[in-house]
N, C-alpha and C positions, 0 to 999 in steps of 0.2 A: 461617135460611141456609141454601140448599141444599147438599146433602152434596158437589157439585162444587165449590161458593164451597168449603165448609168444607177438602174437601183441596187448590183450588189456595193458600189462606193457610199452611195446615201447610208445603206445600210450600215454599214463600216463606219460611218463617220457619226451616227447616231449614238450606233456603243459607245464609242472612242467620247461622244459628248457624254452621255450619260454617269458612264463609269467617271470621265473629271469633276462630275458633279455630285458623285460621291462621298468620293476626293472630297473634293471642297467643303461638303458636308462635317465630314468627320472633323477637321481641322479645324471647325468653329463649332464642335462640343468640346473639343480638344485647348480650346482657346478658354486660357485665363480672363473672367472678368473683369472688367478696367473701370473705375471710380472715374465717376462724371464731373466737370465741375459744376459750382452753383451758379449758370449762365444767368445771365439779367435780360430781361426782355420788355419788351415795350407793348402797352395791350394797345388795344381801338381804342383806348379815350386815352388814349399816350402818359397814360400814367403807369411806372415801372415796378415789374414782379418778380422774383427772382426766382427758379426752379425749385426751389425747395419750399418755396412756399407757395407755388403752384401744384404740389404731389403732395403734400402736409408728411403723415407717416408712411406716406409708401414706399417702399424698400428697390423696387424693378419699376423701371421702364421701356417702350416697348416704341420707339419710334418708326412710322408710315410717313416717308416720303414719295407723296403723290406729284412727279411733274407730269399730267398729263396723261390721255390716252394714249399719245403713242409709249410711254413710259413702261419698259418689263417690272 
């Protein structure tokens, strides 16, 4: 494979990935919100607290789950 062929293949694949990401984002926008259960958590001092108690009057929750440096 020549450098030009490899470059063309990379560009084609990058375009395909970008299009798939757009499709995925659109599907996520169209998704109906789902009700979250009132989970029970254990605090650092070993007491229990519910999700509802943690967020009180808030009606939206955004979760960010970071699994470390190598996690996208």
